[in-house]
C-alpha angles and dihedrals in degrees: 000000000000119000125204113261111242089227086075091055124082091205118116114242111257120237108197123209095187139010091259120130112285092233137017090267094254095299091129087069093060087096085078090070093054094046093047092047092048092050090048092050092050092048090047093053092047093046102044105008086220124120091215091055090047091055092050092051090046089054091053087048089058090051090052089048090053090052091050092050090048091056093047094049092044087060091045090051092055091048092053089068088066095043109123121216120208117254126194096189138354116240119192113276091241091056091045092052093047091053094043093055098071093048101039103038092066085062091057092255119146117216122201137162125242125215091275092052094252121141116262112192124193119199128167093343092310124110124217122195115200118207133173115230129211096254102059094273135104134210133216108214109199122203143157127237112260091250093048091047091053099043106031118111094184115131123247087243091060092045091050093053091048094049097048090051093051094044091052092053096043096041094049095051093046090053091050092051092046095046120126087230092060120086111205138178128183089253099045118074116208092243120024125220095258091057092046092051089065094057143041131198129233111244091211104050104005096239116160109236136178112272094244094053114116096193131037110263090219108040104010095238110157118244117233115244112250120216 
């Protein structure tokens, strides 16, 4: 699979300071609902002069607002495939995969290798292909399986929120592994199993939390009990 070179993108490479989502998940566009509802209410009052009619028109305004937000986030989703992430050094893909395994598998992510040796990460039915670019950046190309793409009824809003969470987690840990401050060898994972056993990672925002914590210290998401 060929990935767009980040030189063709005008986006600034992202440097992540934490595994938090790379955007607010589209919540900043919620203003569209209020504006559409207000316009609908005003039109309803002018048209019928009845409060009940105004509420109905406002409701249809919210539906139109939802459709507008869907279109915006659909475009944003496509643009995320070309979003470059800053890279201090390129480590071999085999070393990258070996060091991603101990930090991503606790989050229920599956890491595989494609025919070119590049990491392929599956998370919550979505697939993320990681590829180095020529200008010391990397991209995270999200995609759905063919069956999921054909059958899924999930909204673009829900997909967008899911993707920005996963890209934040994956991108942050790749940058940590590929940092100039990190000394790696093919036989030395970035975090060993004894260190990982003391922590767990939130599947919603990626925050590293103490093992005994029942709720994420960042977003409050409850951890599932392991047996």
